Residue, then its C-alpha position, 0 to 999 in steps of 0.5 A: x808346209x809350202x803354199x803349194x802343198x797347202x793349196x793342193x790339200x785344200x783343193x782335195x778337201x773341197x773336191x771330197x766335200x763337194x763329191x760327198x755333198x753331191x752323192x747325198x744330194x743325189x740320194x735325197x733327190x732320187x730316193x723315190x726311184x730307188x725305193x719304188x719300182x712301179x710295174x705296168x698292168x700285168x694283164x687280166x688277172x685270173x683265179x684258181x679254178x672254182x674260185x670267184x674273182x671280183x675287180x676292186x676299184x676304190x677311190x682314196x680320200x684324195x681322189x686317187x683311184x686304186x685297183x686290184x682284185x678280191x678272190x674267194x674260194x667257191x662261188x660268190x653266193x656260196x661263201x659266207x663271212x669268209x676269213x681274209x688275207x690282205x697282201x702287200x707286195x714288194x717294191x717291184x711287184x704287180x700284185x694281182x698276178x698272185x691271184x691265180x695262186x691264191x689257193x696255195x694259202x688255203x681256202x680263205x679270201x685274198x685281197x690284192x690291190x696294187x700301190x699307187x702307180x702300180x698296175x692300174x692304180x693311179x698316183x705316185x707312191x710314197x710311204x704316207x700314201x701307201x699306209x693311208x691307202x692300206x688302212x682305207x682298204x682294210x676298212x673297206x674289207x672289214x665292212x663287207x658282209x661276206x668278210x669276217x672282220x674278226x678273221x683278217x690276216x696281213x701278209x707282207x713281203x719285203x717292202x710290203x712288211x713295212x706297210x703291213x706292220x703299220x696297218x697292224x699298229x692301227x687296226x685289228x689283225x688276227x695274225x701276221x705273215x712277214x716274208x723277208x721283213x725289214x726292221x726299217x728301210x733307214x736301217x737297211x739303207x744305212x748298212x749299205x751306205x754307212x758313210x751317209x747320214x741316211x736318217x737325215x736324208x730319208x723320207x720314207x723310213x718304213x720304221x717297223x721297229x717303232x711298232x713291233x714291240x707293241x704288236x701282240x698278234x702271232x707272226x710268221x717270219x720267213x727269211x731267205x738266208x742268202x738274201x742279198x737285198x734285205x740281209x737276214x740280220x734285219x729280219x732277225x732283228x724285227x722278229x726279236x723285237x716282236x711283242x707277240x709269239x713268233x714262228x720263224x722259217x728259214x730257207x738256206x741257200x735262197x736269195x730274196x726272190x727265190x723263195x716261191x720256188x720252194x713248196x715249203x714256202x707256201x706250205x708254211x704260210x698255209x699251215x700258219x694261217x690254218x692255225x690262226x685264221 
């Protein structure tokens, strides 16, 4: 091969390698901004008519202040040992906005505390921090005299399913609601970037598959069948691996953020909670 051709091939190979390394480096450096989309405070949250609303302010072990709300059916004084649903939102969700619609899931307490960096919560999000905070919040709620620690359900949506599953692996949950769940962020990202060594680059894998086979509580898995963010195959994989009974509800034609436009979404969750909580 002529020297000029050899030099050209080397130059092309070097450019390709440099480009590949650059893209991999960009993923490594910017993954937090690609995974987490902190939202500003959404304003003063409201509660359903006839419900009580309590501002929640908790200081995590490392001094970070977390903020959210606890809403309960009836007045604070009239509700004794209420069942509780703890909600873990998606990666671009300010969860206190959901307080006003808590009654759509039935007459039980609803805890909505924002992740670090979201809403009025301080700090910066990471997998380790979100899970650690979630465990502290669970323990705080389970110790309350107005909450029944034997009737706590965990409800995660999208990225929040990765938090909910890790809490269930470490604490007692009566049942789980998993909306658009992922098997792991690693597997979702690898499907998007099949030519990158995602498992080596990712710092926040949110690997629910590690825990799923050992979790025995009932789970409701809700899937948007036209989901373009978390492909349904990832949710199905988690459902198949679940160690306990699984109920599936699919929504044909709906995308990742469309589920709440269908009344069947709320009805399915309320029916499941009525059965197990």
